Structures are given as C-alpha cells and as structure tokens.
N, C-alpha and C positions, 0 to 999 in steps of 0.2 A: 174107200182109202188105202193108196199104198206107199208107206213111210219106210225110206230106206231107217236105218237103224241108228246108226250116227253120224258126225262128222267133227273130224278133228279142223278148225282152219288157220290156214300159215300165212306167212306174205306171199308163200309161194303158191299157195294153194288157195286162193279167198273164196266166199260167196259166189262171186259173180262166175266162176267157170265151174262150179257146181249145179249152178240151177240149169241150163242149158243141157246137162248131163242126164241129169235125173227128168227131164221133160221127152229126151230121145227115148229112153226107158222106160216110160209108162210110170215113176211115179210120181206121188203127187205132192211130195215133202220130203222132209229131213230132222232133223233132230242135232243139234248143236250142243258139240260137248270140248268144256273148258281145256285145254293141251297140261295145262300149269295151276298152280297158286297164286301168279299176277292176279292183276285189278278183275276182279271177275265183272265188274262194268264192261270191262271191255269188251268182252263177248256178248254182252246183249245191247253194246249199241252197234258192233261189227252186225248182228242178224237185223237189225230192228226194220231195214228198209227191204229184207228180203223174206215177200210172202212165202215161198215154198218153204222155208224154215218154219216148221210148223213150233219148238220148243226150243229153250238153251237150257244149259245144266251146267254152270260154273263150277270149276273146282275151288273152292275155298280153304281158308286152315281155320281148323271148328278153333284152335287154342285162342284163335283172335279175342283180344280183351274186348271188343267192338261188334262181336259177335252179330248180339243180336238187334244194334243197329243198323250193320249190312245188312242181316236177314230183311229186315221191315221196307231199309229201300230196293232194293233187288228185288222184292215182290212186287214193287210200282211196275214192274217191266209186264205188258201182257205175256210177252215168252217167256218167263220166269218161271221153270215147273219145280228145281230142286237143285241139290248140291252133291258135291261126291267129295 
C-alpha cells in the first residue's frame, strides 16, 4: 500500500481535488492533518466520505478543560488516529 504522508485540506484544495491526483500517481490513500486548532470535528466530517483518506489527525488545544470528553467523542470516528 502506498500512502501519501499527509495533507492539509482547505476550501481552495478540498479532498475532491486530491483523490484523482493520488489515483493518477498510484497512491492508495493519504492522511489528513488539521491545519489549525479550530473545531477538530470539522476535519473528521470533511474526510468521512472520502475512502482514500486513511486517517485523520486533527489539531486540538491540549489545555482545553473538556479535553477528555473531546477525545472520547473524536475516538468514535473510524478515521481518527490521534492529535497534534
């Protein structure tokens, strides 16, 4: 399996743009990384329906008073692999 190391998605460069590029270059998938410490749920929602995204690693505020609850919630996503 060939995985592109990671991708940041933006409104100008959504997952829909990456899928054909990966396929053309014979990659099996990619790992999505959160570009900022906004709502980490947005990254998981963004990649949910894109099979080529193998994993998602959102950026979160480790000082958040509700960190444990947030991690429990994020852990429900099958693509969630960790945070940074």
